[in-house]
C-alpha positions as CSV (number, residue, x, y, z in Angstrom):
1,M,0.0,0.0,0.0
2,A,1.1,3.6,-0.6
3,L,1.5,5.3,2.8
4,E,1.7,9.1,2.7
5,F,4.4,10.7,4.8
6,A,3.1,14.0,6.1
7,S,4.9,17.2,5.3
8,S,7.0,18.3,8.2
9,A,9.6,21.0,8.8
10,R,13.1,19.6,9.2
11,S,14.1,19.1,12.9
12,S,10.8,20.5,14.2
13,I,10.0,18.8,17.5
14,G,7.0,17.6,19.5
15,L,6.9,15.9,22.8
16,E,4.4,13.5,24.6
17,W,4.8,13.1,28.3
18,E,2.8,10.5,30.3
19,V,2.3,11.1,34.0
20,A,0.7,9.0,36.7
21,L,-1.9,10.2,39.2
22,V,-1.3,9.5,42.9
23,D,-3.0,10.1,46.2
24,Q,-1.2,12.9,48.0
25,I,-1.4,11.1,51.4
26,T,-0.9,7.4,50.6
27,G,1.0,7.6,47.3
28,E,-1.4,5.0,45.9
29,L,-2.4,5.3,42.2
30,V,-5.7,7.1,41.8
31,N,-8.1,6.4,38.9
32,A,-9.2,10.0,38.4
33,A,-8.2,10.7,34.8
34,S,-11.8,10.8,33.5
35,D,-13.0,13.2,36.2
36,I,-10.0,15.5,35.8
37,L,-10.2,15.6,32.1
38,R,-13.9,16.3,32.3
39,E,-13.1,19.3,34.5
40,L,-10.5,20.5,31.9
41,Q,-13.0,20.5,29.1
42,S,-13.9,23.8,27.4
43,P,-17.1,25.6,28.3
44,A,-18.6,24.1,25.1
45,G,-17.8,20.6,26.4
46,H,-14.9,19.9,24.1
47,E,-12.0,17.8,25.4
48,H,-8.7,19.5,26.1
49,P,-6.7,19.0,22.9
50,Q,-3.3,18.6,24.7
51,I,-4.2,17.0,28.1
52,V,-5.6,13.6,27.1
53,S,-6.5,10.2,28.3
54,E,-4.3,7.1,28.0
55,L,-4.8,3.3,28.4
56,L,-5.4,3.4,32.1
57,Q,-7.6,5.7,34.3
58,N,-4.6,6.5,36.5
59,T,-2.8,8.2,33.5
60,V,-2.8,11.5,31.8
61,E,-0.7,12.4,28.7
62,L,0.5,15.9,28.0
63,V,1.0,16.6,24.3
64,S,2.9,19.6,22.9
65,G,2.3,21.3,19.7
66,V,5.0,21.5,16.9
67,H,8.0,23.6,18.0
68,R,11.3,24.8,16.5
69,D,13.3,24.0,19.6
70,V,13.3,21.9,22.8
71,P,13.0,24.8,25.3
72,S,9.7,26.0,23.9
73,A,8.3,22.5,23.7
74,V,9.2,21.8,27.4
75,A,7.9,25.1,28.5
76,E,4.5,24.3,26.8
77,L,4.3,21.0,28.6
78,T,5.3,22.6,31.9
79,G,2.3,25.0,31.4
80,L,0.0,22.0,30.7
81,L,1.4,20.3,33.8
82,D,0.5,23.4,35.9
83,D,-3.1,23.3,34.4
84,L,-3.4,19.6,35.3
85,R,-2.0,20.1,38.8
86,R,-4.5,22.9,39.6
87,V,-7.4,20.5,38.9
88,A,-5.7,17.5,40.5
89,D,-4.8,19.4,43.7
90,A,-8.4,20.0,44.5
91,R,-9.0,16.3,44.5
92,G,-6.0,15.5,46.7
93,V,-4.1,14.1,43.7
94,S,-0.6,14.8,42.3
95,P,1.1,13.8,39.1
96,I,4.4,11.9,39.1
97,G,6.8,11.2,36.3
98,A,8.4,7.7,36.3
99,G,8.4,4.6,34.0
100,T,6.6,2.6,36.7
101,H,4.8,3.2,40.0
102,P,7.0,1.9,42.9
103,F,4.3,-0.3,44.5
104,G,1.1,-0.1,42.3
105,Q,-0.5,-3.4,41.3
106,W,-1.6,-3.9,37.6
107,F,-4.7,-5.9,38.5
108,D,-6.2,-3.0,40.4
109,Q,-6.2,-0.5,37.5
110,P,-9.3,0.1,35.3
111,V,-8.9,0.7,31.6
112,T,-10.1,3.9,29.9
113,D,-13.5,3.3,28.2
114,K,-12.4,3.7,24.6
115,E,-12.9,1.1,21.9
116,R,-9.2,1.0,20.9
117,Y,-8.1,0.2,24.5
118,H,-10.7,-2.5,25.0
119,K,-9.6,-4.1,21.7
120,L,-6.0,-4.0,22.9
121,I,-6.8,-5.6,26.2
122,E,-9.0,-8.2,24.6
123,R,-6.2,-9.3,22.3
124,T,-3.2,-9.0,24.6
125,Q,-4.9,-10.2,27.8
126,W,-2.4,-10.6,30.7
127,W,0.4,-8.8,29.1
128,G,-1.9,-5.9,28.0
129,R,-3.2,-5.6,31.6
130,N,0.4,-5.5,32.8
131,M,1.1,-2.2,30.9
132,L,1.2,-0.2,34.2
133,I,3.9,1.9,32.6
134,W,4.5,5.5,31.6
135,G,6.8,7.0,28.9
136,V,8.0,9.9,26.9
137,H,7.8,10.1,23.1
138,V,9.9,12.5,21.1
139,H,9.0,13.4,17.5
140,V,11.5,15.0,15.2
141,G,10.5,16.4,11.8
142,I,11.9,14.8,8.7
143,E,11.7,16.9,5.5
144,D,12.3,14.0,3.1
145,V,10.5,10.7,3.3
146,R,13.7,8.9,2.0
147,K,15.5,9.8,5.2
148,A,12.9,8.4,7.6
149,V,13.8,4.7,7.7
150,P,17.6,5.2,7.5
151,I,17.4,7.7,10.5
152,V,15.2,5.2,12.4
153,S,18.0,2.5,11.9
154,G,20.7,5.0,12.8
155,M,19.0,5.9,16.1
156,L,19.3,2.3,17.2
157,T,23.1,2.8,17.7
158,Y,22.2,5.3,20.4
159,F,19.4,3.3,22.0
160,P,21.4,2.5,25.1
161,H,22.5,6.1,25.6
162,V,18.9,7.5,25.5
163,L,17.5,4.7,27.6
164,A,20.1,5.0,30.2
165,L,19.5,8.8,30.5
166,S,15.7,8.3,30.9
167,S,15.6,5.1,33.0
168,S,13.2,5.6,35.9
169,S,11.5,2.3,36.5
170,P,13.5,0.2,39.0
171,F,10.4,-0.9,41.0
172,W,7.5,-3.1,40.0
173,G,4.6,-4.1,42.2
174,G,6.5,-3.3,45.4
175,V,9.8,-4.9,44.7
176,D,13.1,-3.7,43.3
177,T,13.4,-5.5,39.9
178,G,17.2,-5.1,39.7
179,Y,16.6,-3.2,36.4
180,A,17.0,0.5,35.8
181,S,14.2,0.4,33.2
182,N,11.8,-2.4,33.8
183,R,9.3,-0.6,31.7
184,S,11.2,-0.9,28.4
185,L,11.3,-4.7,28.7
186,M,7.7,-4.8,29.7
187,F,6.5,-2.8,26.8
188,Q,8.2,-5.0,24.2
189,Q,5.8,-7.8,25.0
190,L,3.0,-6.1,23.1
191,P,2.4,-7.2,19.5
192,T,4.3,-5.0,17.0
193,A,6.3,-3.5,19.9
194,G,10.1,-3.7,20.3
195,L,13.0,-3.1,18.0
196,P,12.4,-2.4,14.3
197,Y,13.2,-5.1,11.8
198,E,16.6,-5.0,10.0
199,Q,14.9,-6.0,6.7
200,V,13.0,-2.7,6.6
201,R,15.6,-0.4,5.0
202,T,13.6,2.0,2.8
203,W,10.2,3.6,2.8
204,S,9.0,1.1,0.3
205,D,10.0,-1.7,2.7
206,F,8.1,0.0,5.4
207,E,5.0,0.3,3.2
208,R,5.2,-3.4,2.4
209,Y,5.6,-4.2,6.1
210,V,2.5,-2.1,7.1
211,D,0.5,-3.7,4.2
212,D,1.5,-7.2,5.5
213,E,0.4,-6.3,9.0
214,L,-3.0,-4.9,7.7
215,I,-4.0,-7.7,5.4
216,T,-3.3,-10.3,8.1
217,G,-5.2,-8.4,10.8
218,I,-2.2,-7.9,13.0
219,I,-3.0,-4.2,13.0
220,E,-6.0,-2.1,12.0
221,D,-4.1,1.1,11.2
222,P,-0.5,2.1,10.9
223,T,-0.4,3.8,14.3
224,E,-0.5,0.3,15.9
225,V,3.1,-0.3,14.8
226,R,4.6,0.2,18.2
227,W,8.3,0.0,17.4
228,D,10.8,1.5,19.9
229,V,11.7,3.9,17.1
230,R,9.4,4.3,14.2
231,P,8.6,6.6,11.3
232,S,5.4,8.4,12.0
233,A,3.7,8.9,8.7
234,T,0.8,10.9,10.3
235,W,3.2,13.6,11.5
236,G,6.1,13.3,9.1
237,T,8.5,12.5,11.9
238,V,10.9,10.0,13.4
239,E,9.4,9.1,16.7
240,V,11.6,7.8,19.6
241,R,9.1,5.9,21.9
242,F,11.2,3.9,24.3
243,C,12.1,6.5,27.0
244,D,10.8,6.0,30.5
245,S,8.7,9.0,31.7
246,T,11.1,11.6,33.1
247,S,10.8,12.7,36.7
248,T,11.5,16.4,36.1
249,A,10.9,18.9,33.3
250,K,14.6,19.6,33.3
251,E,15.4,15.9,32.5
252,L,12.7,15.9,29.9
253,G,14.5,18.7,28.2
254,T,17.9,17.0,28.5
255,V,16.6,13.7,27.0
256,A,14.7,15.5,24.2
257,A,17.7,17.7,23.3
258,F,20.0,14.6,23.1
259,I,17.5,13.0,20.7
260,H,16.9,16.2,18.7
261,C,20.6,16.7,18.1
262,L,21.2,13.0,17.2
263,V,18.4,13.0,14.6
264,E,19.7,16.3,13.0
265,E,23.3,14.8,12.9
266,L,22.0,11.7,11.1
267,S,20.1,13.9,8.7
268,Q,23.3,15.9,8.0
269,R,25.2,12.7,7.3
270,L,22.6,11.7,4.7
271,D,22.8,15.2,3.1
272,S,26.5,14.8,2.7
273,G,26.0,11.5,0.8
274,H,27.3,9.2,3.6
275,E,25.5,6.0,4.6
276,I,24.5,5.7,8.2
277,E,26.5,2.8,9.7
278,A,24.3,0.5,11.8
279,L,25.3,-1.9,14.5
280,Q,24.6,-5.6,14.1
281,P,21.1,-6.4,15.2
282,W,22.4,-8.7,17.9
283,F,24.5,-5.8,19.3
284,V,21.5,-3.5,19.3
285,R,19.4,-6.1,21.2
286,E,22.2,-6.7,23.7
287,N,22.7,-2.9,24.2
288,K,19.0,-2.5,24.9
289,W,19.1,-5.1,27.6
290,R,22.3,-3.8,29.2
291,A,20.9,-0.2,29.4
292,A,17.6,-1.5,30.8
293,R,19.4,-3.6,33.3
294,Y,22.2,-1.2,34.5
295,G,21.1,2.2,33.3
296,L,24.0,4.8,33.4
297,D,26.3,2.1,34.9
298,A,26.0,-0.1,31.8
299,T,28.9,-1.0,29.6
300,I,27.8,-1.0,26.0
301,I,29.0,-2.1,22.5
302,V,29.8,1.0,20.5
303,D,30.9,-0.2,17.1
304,R,30.7,-3.0,14.7
305,N,34.1,-4.4,15.9
306,G,32.7,-5.0,19.3
307,Q,34.5,-2.3,21.2
308,Q,32.9,-1.6,24.5
309,R,32.7,1.6,26.6
310,R,30.8,2.7,29.8
311,V,27.6,4.3,28.5
312,A,28.0,7.4,30.8
313,D,31.4,8.1,29.3
314,D,30.1,7.6,25.7
315,I,27.1,9.9,26.4
316,R,29.5,12.7,27.5
317,R,31.6,12.1,24.4
318,I,28.6,12.3,22.1
319,A,27.2,15.3,23.8
320,D,30.4,17.2,23.3
321,R,30.3,16.3,19.6
322,L,26.7,17.4,19.3
323,L,27.2,20.9,20.9
324,P,27.5,22.8,17.6
325,I,24.2,21.2,16.4
326,A,22.6,22.0,19.8
327,E,23.6,25.6,19.3
328,S,22.0,25.7,15.9
329,L,18.8,24.0,17.3
330,G,18.6,26.3,20.3
331,C,19.0,23.6,22.9
332,S,22.7,23.9,24.0
333,Q,21.7,24.5,27.7
334,E,19.5,21.4,27.8
335,L,22.2,19.2,26.1
336,S,24.9,20.5,28.5
337,A,22.8,19.3,31.4
338,V,23.7,15.7,30.4
339,D,26.8,16.0,32.6
340,E,24.7,17.1,35.6
341,L,22.2,14.3,35.1
342,I,25.0,11.7,35.0
343,S,26.8,13.2,38.0
344,H,23.7,13.3,40.2
345,G,22.4,9.9,39.1
346,G,19.3,9.2,36.9
347,S,15.9,8.9,38.3
348,C,16.2,5.2,38.9
349,A,19.3,5.7,41.1
350,R,17.6,8.5,43.0
351,Q,14.5,6.4,43.7
352,R,16.7,3.6,45.0
353,R,18.6,6.0,47.3
354,V,15.3,7.3,48.8
355,A,14.1,3.7,49.3
356,T,17.3,2.7,51.1
357,A,17.1,5.8,53.3
358,A,13.5,5.0,54.1
359,D,14.2,1.3,55.0
360,G,12.3,0.1,52.0
361,D,9.2,2.3,52.5
362,L,8.2,2.8,48.8
363,S,5.6,5.4,49.7
364,Q,8.5,7.7,50.4
365,V,9.7,7.1,46.9
366,V,6.3,8.3,45.6
367,R,6.5,11.4,47.8
368,H,10.0,12.0,46.4
369,L,8.7,11.7,42.8
370,V,5.9,14.2,43.6
371,R,8.4,16.7,45.0
372,E,10.7,16.2,42.0
373,L,8.0,17.0,39.5
374,E,6.8,20.0,41.5
375,G,10.4,21.2,41.7
């Protein structure tokens, strides 16, 4: 099938940020999304266009418009978060940003009453009900459809760097999983989720893939392709979908700036006539697991020869290389914060420190997450 790739300004950016709703006293998840979103409707009864529902009733998603730079996109989401918080506060509810809730149980969570969500749960059953997870999606505009799939493939080399920076899901159902990003390994259990296929190398390949998925009933529309990194035909972007939800707006800006600059760098390589070198698929898969397991402490594979390096050191090296691009994209301050994030520890490490100090009381971790997002 012919799949139209929307017109999009080069390296424009849009962000989607999922946040969980918790009780301000107990830290328990609160299934208040429908009530809060109803209160945020316009006087004419129209739904808020940028504060929207998600799979579960304990979740709200903040969606930015299309921006030229990361700071303005983050500022818009911060404003939306303030709007959400004003309504939630009156109900004794606070939003938090993390890939998982420290002690919430999946079987206690009602699904949002929308046909697409009911279909997902009917098909995926236990694994679908287990999607008690929250993430960040980063869209970067691609001006030429021929670039889309090569950039998707090129971003897989940087998968462990981005995941390590955003990892914020060490706890699951009240236990420490031993992983920095338990969410990323949970999400790949859904049909069509996980890493892209090596065989999809051009836009025509992607169109054939989508056609195969449609005619066999695997998906009902192209948005159900849930790859970790995918071309988004609807928006004319490359969409990075595997980040855990960030715990602060500042970290959201840092992760988004790193992705923004990487996509622009890959685009420049294509402009200069160079091929984008990709790691072997087995190295990509191993790097995903290592970053999910160890976060910023991971040692990753950095080239086709199998050379290995500590991911934190490689992030710093890449961020230095990207600084000229960051200046041109207007996100040099956000990219420079990479060093601070690494030095202070990512959200997963901070959550563990709080849990240790509280003798394992995970309600204190939730309170910590509330404070971080407020800060």
